[in-house]
N, C-alpha and C positions, 0 to 999 in steps of 0.2 A: 679704193673703198671710200664711200662717203661717210666720214666719221663725225661730221658736225651735227647731225640730226639727233636730237634727244627730246623726248617729251618730259623727262624728269632730270634735268641737269643738276639739280640740287640733291638728288637721292642716290645714296651709295649703300652697298652692303659690305660690312666689315668682314674680311676673310677670316674663317676659322672660329667665328662666334656662333656657329650653328650646330644643329644636330637633330637626329631623328631616332625614334625607337626602331627596332626591327619590327616587321609587320607579320605577326602570326596569323595564320588562316583562322577563320571563325570556328572551325571544328576543333582547333588545338589551343585556343587562346586562354591564357590566364587572366586576360582583361575582361572576360565575360561577367565577372562577379564584382567589378569595381565601378565607381562613378568616374566615367572617362574624363569629365571636365576637371575633377580634382586630381586625377592621375596625371593629366597633361600638364597642369600647373606645377605640380611637384616635380615632374620629369624635367620641365624647362628649368626649374631652379637647380636641379642636379646638373644639367648640361652646362648652364652658365657658370656654375661653380667649377666644373672640370675645365672649362675654357678660361677660367680666371677673369670673367667679366663681372664686374660689380652690378648686381641687380638694381642697386640704387641709381644707376645711370639711366634706367628706363623711365620715360616720361608718359608713355601711352602704350596701350596694348590692343592689337587687332586680333581677334580670335575667329576661327572659321570651323564650322562643323555642320553636318547635314542631318544627323539622326538625333531625335530628342534624347535628352539625358536629364536626370533629376536635377532641379534647380537651374535649368537652362534659361528660365526667365531672367535670372540675374547675370547671365552671360559673362562678358569680359571682366567687370569689377569683381565677381566672385572668383573667377579663375586667377585674376591678379592676386587676390588674397591667398589662394593656394600656392601661388608662386612666391609669396612673401613680400609683396610690395602693395602699397595702397595708392594705385594710380587709376585714372579713368580709362575707358576704352569702349569698344563696341564689337558686336558679333555680326558676321555676314555668312551667307551661304549661296552657292550657285552650283548645286550638284557636284559633278566631277571637277568643275573649274574652280572650286572653292579655294584650293591651296594656292593657286596662282593669283586669283583675285585678291586674296588677303595680302599678299606681298605688294601688289600694285596699288592697293588702297593705302597701305603703309607708305609707299613711295609718294603718293599724292599728299598725305599728311605732312611729310617732310618737305615736299616741293612747295606746298602752300605756306610754309613757315609756321604752321600751327604747333608743330613739335619737332625737336631735333633728334630724338632717339625713340624709335617706335619698335616695340617687340611684335613679332608675328608668331602666333601659336595656333596650329591647326591640328585637328584630331577627330576621330570617329571610332565608334564601336559598333560594328555590324553584328557581333555576337550578342545573342539574347536581347536584341533591340526591342524597345517597348511597342505596345499596341496603342494606337490613338483612336479614340472614339469621338466623332465630330457630328454636331447637329447638321442635318441636311433636309431642310424643310421642303425643298422642291422634289424630293424623292418620295417613293411610295412608303418608305420606312422612315420613322422619326429620326433615327441615327444611322450613320454608315460607319462601320468599323474599318479603319485602315490598318491592316496588320503588317507592321514594320516596313522596312525598306523594300521587301520583295514585291509587294503590291505595286509600287511605283515602277520597279524594273519591268513588271509584267504588262503594264498598260500605260500608254501615253494618251491622256484624254483629248489632246489636241490633234493627234495623228491617228489614234485608234489602233495602234500596234505596239507590240512589246519591243524592248531595246534589241533583243536578239534578232527580231524580224528586220530591223533597220540595217543590220549587218548583212543579212541575206539580200535585201533589196539593193544595197549599194554594191555588193559583189556581182549581182546580175547586171546592174547598170553598167559597171566598168569591165564586165566580161573577164573577171579574175579567174585564174587557173588555180584550182585547189592544190595541186602539187606544189606550185610555187609558194602559195600561202603557208603550206606545211613546212617547206624549206625555210621560210622566213621565221616561223615560230621556233623551229629547231635551232636556228641561228641565235635567237633571242635567249634561249636557255643556255647555249654555249657561252654567250657573252656574259651572262650573269655568273656562271660558275667560274669563268676565267677571272672576273673581277673579284669574286670571293676568294679564290686561291691566291691572288696577288696581294691580298690584304687591303684592297681599295675600300671594301665595304666597312672595314673596321674604322676607317677615317670618317665615314659618313654616319654610321649607326652606333648608338651607345647602348650597351647592356643596362637594363633597368630592373630593379626589384619591384615586385608587386606586393603591396601590403593590404591587409584587411582593415576593417573599421577599428580594430583594437591595436593597430600598428604592428601586427605580427606578419612575418614573411609568408606569403602565399605561393610565391614562385618567382622565377627570374626569366625575363625575356632577353635572350642573347642570340637569337637566330630567327630568320624568316621561316618560321615553322609552317609546314605544308608544302614547301617547295621541294620537288623531287626531280632527280635527273630523268630525262625521257629520251627515247630514241626516235629517229625519223620513222622507222618501221611501225612503232607503237602509235605515232601520230596518224599515220596513213591507215591504220587498222580501225580507227575510231569511227563510230557511226555519225553521219552528217545530220545535224539538227536543223540546219538551214544552209543555203548555199555558202560554201567555204567557212562554215561554223561547226566546230565540234567542241567537246569539253576541253580538248587540248589547244584549241585555237582561240580561246577566250580566257580572260582573267578570272580570279576567284575573290570572294569577299574576304576581308581581313580587318584587323584592328591596328591602331597605332597613332602616333603623334609625330609632329615635326615642327621645329622652331628655328627662327633666325631673326636678325635685327636689320632694320633699315634706318639710315642716319645720314648726316652730312659728311662731306669728304673729310673735314677736320676731325670730327668725332670718330669716323671710321679708322683713321690713322691712330687715334688714341686708344681705341678699344681692341683693335686687331692684334693678334700675336705676330703677324707679319704685315706691318703697315706698308711695306713696299708694293703689296698686291692691291690694286685698285679695281673695284667691281662697281660698274655704273649700271643703273637701270636706264634703258634706252627708250623703248617704245612698246606699245601693245596694240592689238586689233582684235575685233570679234566679228564673226559672220554667222549667218543662219542659212542652213541648207533648206531645200524643199522638204515637205513633210515626210517623215519616216526614212530619211537618208542621213542620219546622224554621223556615220563614219566618214562622210566626205566633208563635213563642216570644218574640221581642223585644217584641211588643205586649203579651203577657201579663206580661212583666217590668215594662214601663212601668206598666201598670195596678196591679200589686202595689206598685210604688214610690210611686205617687201616693196610693194608699190608705193606705200606711204613714205618709206624711208629712203627709197632709191637704191636699195641694196639688192643683191642676188644671193642665191644659195652658195655660190662660189666664194662669197665673202664670209661665210659662216664656218667657224672651226668645230663647233660641237652642236649636234642636233639630238634633242631628246623629245620623245613623244609619250603622251599617255595613250596607251593602246589597249582598251578593254577587249578589243577584238584584233586579231592579227590582220584582219581585213583593213583596218585603219591605216596601217603602215604600207600595205600593198597599194592602196589607192593613192596615198601620198607619193609613192615612188612612181607609179604609172603616170600620174598627172604631171608631176614636176620633172621627171627624168632623174631624180636623185636616187642613188644606189642605196637600197634599204640596208645593205650590209654595213654601211658607214653610220647608221643611226644607233642610238641606244647602246653604245659600246661598253657601258659599265652596268647594264641592267635596266629593267623597265617594269612597269606595272603589269604587263601581260604575264610576267613570271612571278614577281614577288607580291602581287595582290593589289587589291583596291579598297582601302578603307574610306575612300571618297575625300573627306576633308583634307587629309595630309598628303594625298597621292602626288599632286603636282608640286607641293613644297619639297617633298623628298626628291622628286625628279630634278627640280632646280638645283638643290644642293649637290646632287651627283654630277649634274652638268657643269656647275661651277668648279668643282674639284677636278673634273676631267680637263677643263680648260686650263687650270693652273698647271696640271701635269704636262700639258702640251705647250706651255710657255705663253699662254694668253690667247685672246681672240674673242669673237662674238659667239654667244651661246643662244641658240634658238630653242625655245620650249613651246610646245603646243599640245592641245588635247581637245576632246569633245566634252559636251555637257548635255544634260537632259534638255529636250525641246529642240533637237537638231541644231544646237549651237556649237560653234568652235571658237577657241581662244588661242592666241599666239602672242609671245613676247620675246624681246631681244634684250640681252644683257651683254656688257662688254667687260672682259677681264684683261687687265694690263699688268704684267709682272715685271718689275724693275724698269718701268718706263716703256716696255714693249707692248704693242697691241697688234695682233695679226688680223 
């Protein structure tokens, strides 16, 4: 394995200083009534406290979200105040890629030497998301109302099609077999529930209280609400909405947050409860597919990343993907020859939902934890984003000096 290539040799992630909320589905969420930015800041404060990480160590904050929230104009400085620290920072968004881009931008901050300890906090609330009204002087109406996130899911102005149509287009292009896609989705549910039964998810997700404006308890988020066991027969009985797409072969909207730190190697040893575990940020790549073929873009990004680093999938210990459609994983497997059964072994967004901003951050945390369980190695994380874009990144986990 070529282990010398790194775009971020100065950027490291301290093991065990991270955490996510569980992701309740939007129909079930206690987060529908809260300011999600405030909740996320307070939740990160709680997570850092549980991990015994002094928040005073933070120098900078990168936040990522995609859905408007009250006071979003003030972005990271406001969220930092809710976290309990007065530090600078900024906000970014790139649809579904937001959670990974936030980590990579934090790595760039550390790599540049601008800051030594950067917090990453990603979040979104699809429940009860707001309606935006925007001037549109070129239209026949004075204003055009954009009704929450669903309007964007339903129409890509550049390609002229809905996201669900891109899955159907890609399935037809790659001649996917619906029965295999159903088997893949069923496997993903089995993987999730096996990880849950083993206690793995309890190391990743933190139960969190939800308070109202008066500080009174409104509820407690201690499970991925909305996730139900499903049978292969039930998947096969579902009506096809587009080629290889049914309600059971796509993800669902949800709410949540996820946080981690990016810092120098020295600071990582200082902040981590297990300093012998070294996690390096290695490299990233992005690619754009042809119009309305979004599910194949992640595979293109992975191919670009592997070519850039001189690595192969045989060098990778853990593969995690954001899969809003089961079609995404099926295309990756068909194009690369990688067995989809070996991906997403501890869960994925197809099953536990897609709050957008924190989705890839949670996937990364799960992937890093899995790599630690396996004794180290490379973690490959990839996913799609709006506009037929794919993103991929590599991280290296070395435990006790070993790296596979």
